Legacy VTK file of the C-alpha trace (Angstrom):
# vtk DataFile Version 3.0
C-alpha trace
ASCII
DATASET POLYDATA
POINTS 163 float
8.172 -3.554 12.359
9.610 -2.914 8.891
6.986 -2.063 6.295
7.519 -1.293 2.591
4.817 0.316 0.476
4.119 0.501 -3.215
2.404 3.592 -4.660
-1.218 2.465 -4.748
-1.824 2.155 -0.980
-0.274 5.589 -0.427
-2.349 7.247 -3.138
-5.606 5.419 -2.349
-5.422 6.167 1.365
-4.492 9.802 0.633
-7.498 10.180 -1.648
-9.838 9.180 1.170
-7.989 11.192 3.835
-6.649 8.139 5.656
-2.907 8.050 4.885
-2.112 8.543 8.571
-3.571 5.087 9.296
-0.257 3.700 8.055
1.639 5.670 10.711
-0.831 4.627 13.379
-0.622 0.965 12.400
3.034 0.580 11.513
5.013 3.618 12.677
7.611 4.095 9.938
6.982 3.053 6.332
9.752 2.628 3.768
9.353 3.330 0.072
11.839 2.835 -2.745
12.982 5.761 -4.874
10.751 4.686 -7.795
7.655 5.000 -5.587
8.788 8.461 -4.413
9.269 9.487 -8.045
5.868 8.099 -9.061
3.864 9.595 -6.200
5.669 12.820 -5.302
7.598 13.950 -8.384
5.589 12.736 -11.398
2.416 12.830 -9.295
2.890 16.458 -8.223
-0.505 18.100 -7.827
-2.240 14.716 -7.610
-3.711 13.115 -4.467
-0.964 11.696 -2.308
1.920 13.834 -3.565
1.877 16.471 -0.817
0.775 13.988 1.848
3.670 11.626 1.137
6.173 14.485 0.763
5.263 15.904 4.174
4.915 12.585 6.051
8.028 12.450 8.236
7.303 8.783 8.982
7.741 7.761 5.327
11.408 7.107 4.498
12.840 6.708 1.027
15.364 3.902 0.671
17.553 3.039 -2.314
17.362 -0.436 -3.823
20.675 -2.219 -4.337
19.798 -5.259 -6.449
19.233 -3.506 -9.793
19.476 -6.827 -11.657
16.446 -8.199 -9.799
14.575 -4.920 -10.363
15.321 -5.181 -14.080
14.133 -8.800 -14.136
10.894 -7.961 -12.317
10.316 -4.984 -14.650
9.549 -7.437 -17.412
6.152 -8.030 -15.771
5.768 -5.214 -13.231
6.199 -1.460 -13.238
9.268 0.181 -11.690
7.560 1.043 -8.391
6.206 -2.462 -7.867
9.557 -4.022 -8.780
11.541 -1.753 -6.467
9.038 -2.200 -3.612
9.403 -5.980 -3.813
13.195 -5.805 -4.010
13.390 -3.312 -1.118
11.125 -5.538 0.975
13.473 -8.453 0.283
16.615 -6.426 0.991
15.484 -5.062 4.356
13.632 -8.269 5.244
10.387 -6.335 5.631
7.711 -7.917 7.743
5.002 -6.623 5.411
4.681 -5.282 1.869
1.781 -2.945 1.079
0.635 -3.652 -2.471
-2.724 -3.928 -4.199
-1.824 -5.061 -7.718
-2.599 -8.743 -8.263
0.487 -9.601 -10.322
2.767 -7.751 -7.920
1.283 -9.693 -5.016
1.820 -12.986 -6.871
5.477 -12.086 -7.431
5.828 -11.032 -3.780
4.315 -14.332 -2.623
6.703 -16.217 -4.940
9.590 -14.461 -3.155
8.211 -15.363 0.279
6.987 -11.895 1.206
3.960 -11.256 3.397
1.691 -8.569 1.938
-1.573 -6.750 2.368
-3.434 -4.072 0.457
-5.680 -1.132 1.231
-8.630 -3.330 2.195
-6.457 -5.333 4.584
-5.138 -2.088 6.060
-8.697 -0.869 6.695
-9.646 -4.182 8.302
-6.594 -4.025 10.566
-7.397 -0.391 11.450
-10.942 -1.424 12.389
-9.686 -4.371 14.450
-7.367 -1.992 16.339
-10.203 0.531 16.829
-8.481 3.205 14.748
-11.599 3.551 12.608
-15.168 2.867 13.715
-16.316 1.145 10.513
-14.837 -0.216 7.284
-17.855 0.277 5.005
-17.638 4.099 4.693
-13.966 3.804 3.767
-14.674 1.076 1.208
-17.382 3.304 -0.254
-14.950 6.232 -0.368
-12.342 4.042 -2.058
-14.874 3.138 -4.726
-16.536 6.525 -5.151
-13.752 9.019 -4.428
-10.521 7.163 -5.169
-11.813 5.132 -8.111
-10.500 1.982 -6.450
-11.907 -1.152 -8.043
-13.483 -3.559 -5.582
-15.610 -6.382 -6.892
-19.090 -6.573 -5.438
-18.290 -10.074 -4.162
-15.220 -8.870 -2.250
-17.030 -5.772 -0.991
-19.877 -7.860 0.438
-17.503 -10.455 1.903
-15.474 -7.796 3.735
-18.620 -6.143 5.116
-20.018 -9.530 6.179
-16.757 -10.633 7.816
-16.321 -7.355 9.704
-19.971 -7.442 10.854
-19.532 -11.015 12.061
-16.396 -10.104 14.043
-17.952 -7.044 15.692
LINES 1 164
163 0 1 2 3 4 5 6 7 8 9 10 11 12 13 14 15 16 17 18 19 20 21 22 23 24 25 26 27 28 29 30 31 32 33 34 35 36 37 38 39 40 41 42 43 44 45 46 47 48 49 50 51 52 53 54 55 56 57 58 59 60 61 62 63 64 65 66 67 68 69 70 71 72 73 74 75 76 77 78 79 80 81 82 83 84 85 86 87 88 89 90 91 92 93 94 95 96 97 98 99 100 101 102 103 104 105 106 107 108 109 110 111 112 113 114 115 116 117 118 119 120 121 122 123 124 125 126 127 128 129 130 131 132 133 134 135 136 137 138 139 140 141 142 143 144 145 146 147 148 149 150 151 152 153 154 155 156 157 158 159 160 161 162
């Protein structure tokens, strides 16, 4: 399964000590050079930098279509643009991205995507974590991840119903 990630899932999961869920769920994860730069180089000393640097299952891949990256940069940041282009170039089965506009652009290009909340739900469904709620709480309280109360309650309700 080919998976491409933007910065936010890597950083958010690192902040709550759950980056390894990506390895457990997907095996190898590809990131474009802009995401490496954002998380590891410019983010040195921040949550996620050391975790991503030392994760042998995260591979950095160059993006070839610089024209498309430049076009997407008009509305997205470099990491989001390169993640979308890399996902297109390697025909990724899944793009990990939380930003709303980035997801809209990904959908427009026919990419399948999920974000941190979807990753936690999948981890719960595969019995990699025992509950989603503590991780959602950690995302909110530790990682500063914005989750609307409506979405928070819906996820908890849906997971409870499925269990």
